[in-house]
Residue, then its C-alpha position, 0 to 999 in steps of 0.5 A: x480489504x477488497x476481496x481479490x480473485x485468483x485472476x487478479x493475482x495469477x501473474x504477479x509473481x512472474x512479473x515482479x522483475x518487469x514491475x520493478x523496471x516499470x516502477x524505476x522508470x515511473x518513480x525512480x524507485x524500486x518496489x522495495x524503495x517505495x515500501x521503505x519510503x512508506x515506512x519512513x525508512x531512509x536507508x534502503x541499502x541497510x534495509x536490503x542487507x538486513x531483509x534476509x534476517x526478517x522471518x515472515x510467515x504467511x498463514x492461509x486463513x479459511x474463515x468467511x469465504x475461505x482461501x483465495x487460490x494463490x494468495x499466500x503464494x503471491x504474498x510470499x513471492x513478493x516478500x522473497x522478491x524484496x529480499x525478506x525470508x518469507x514462507x507459507x506455513x504448512x498448516x492453516x488458521x490457528x495451527x498455522x499461527x502456532x507453526x509460525x511462532x514455533x518456527x521463530x517467525x518475527x512477523x506473521x501475515x494473514x488475511x480474512x474477508x475483512x482485514x489483511x494484517x502483519x502481526x509483529x511478534x514480540x512487539x505487540x504491534x500490527x500493520x494493517x494492509x489498508x494503511x500500508x497500501x495507502x502509505x505505499x501508493x502515496x509514497x509512489x505518487x510523491x516520487x512521480x510528482x517530484x514532491x507533494x508539498x503544497x500541491x493539490x491532490x484529489x482522493x476519490x473514495x473515502x473508504x479505509x484506503x482513501x481515509x489513510x491516503x488522505x491522512x498520508x497526503x496531509x502529513x506530506x503537506x499536500x492540499x487534499x480534496x476528497x469526493x465520495x458518492x455516499x452522503x456523509x462519508x467524505x465529511x467523516x473523513x475530514x473530521x477524522x483526519x482533522x482530529x489527528x493532524x489538524x489538517x484542512x481537507x476540502x470536500x468536493x460535491x462532483x467527481x467529474x468536476x474534481x477530476x477536471x481540476x486536479x492533475x494528481x489523483x489517488x483513486x481508492x474507489x474499488x470501482x471500475x471506469x471511474x477515470x476516463x481518457x477525458x480526465x487525463x492531461x499530459x501532467x496527470x499522475x494517478x496512484x490507483x490502489x483500488x481493485x478493480x482498476x478504476x481507470x479505463x483502458x484508454x485512460x491507462x494508455x494516455x497516462x503511459x508511465x504516470x500511473x501506479x496500480x497493482x493488486x498486492x505488490x506495493x501494499x505488501x512491500x509497505x507492510x513488510x517494510x513497516x514491520x521491519x521498522x517496528x521489529x528493528x528500529x528503536x525510537x530515536x534510532x535509524x536502521x543503520x544504527x541498529x542490529x537485526x532487531x534493535x535490542 
């Protein structure tokens, strides 16, 4: 995962209500609604009713470069804003995992330098942040664009989030193009998505030209100043999960309400909703068919 800084997330918890208002204006959906769509949960009212019964423990991890100040607090704040029963363990690392299990957590969320994962206890399944973030931003772009089927969408960057974004777009029947400056990276993405979905994805050689030719964009580059004002038209919509933000200030101004970008909110929402889907919903059922766990 991209290593965030405390400065990236300091204001997240205090701005969640405002962010929900922005998302509703831009997409017609709340943060929970986008997370639900990313997790293929159609019954959002049922999710809202059941969310307080899903116990999610956030465990601080000290390995590698160590704990990012405010990370666990921010993740927990997002979970609680969404209505889930989230809390931070008093202990770190293995002791924190033990504490969460002993407290009957349904899900444990933890991150190190490489991965941010939700562990679905009792189901032997995990939810990876890279996949969930990609699914969440693609779902948000789908709402902004009033559907993605048969529409041309450009993915900038073929790292973990870009790969999952391309796959999620192909699954929504979009016409996907990808571009990456690292030789062979885009071709590897095309082969990977093709092996799973049989979808044809175009590799484009030049990002500047690709931006001129596309109005729907997923920026998964983790690089600053990739999308400029000159790349933005009145129809451009951008989903930008990468950190730092790839859009210049002027590009952000021109996009107005047609851009999605945040450091954690959509990714955590998609993780929590996918974990809820795993915990609650047995194969062939819907959320409204099941009780707390679907057992």
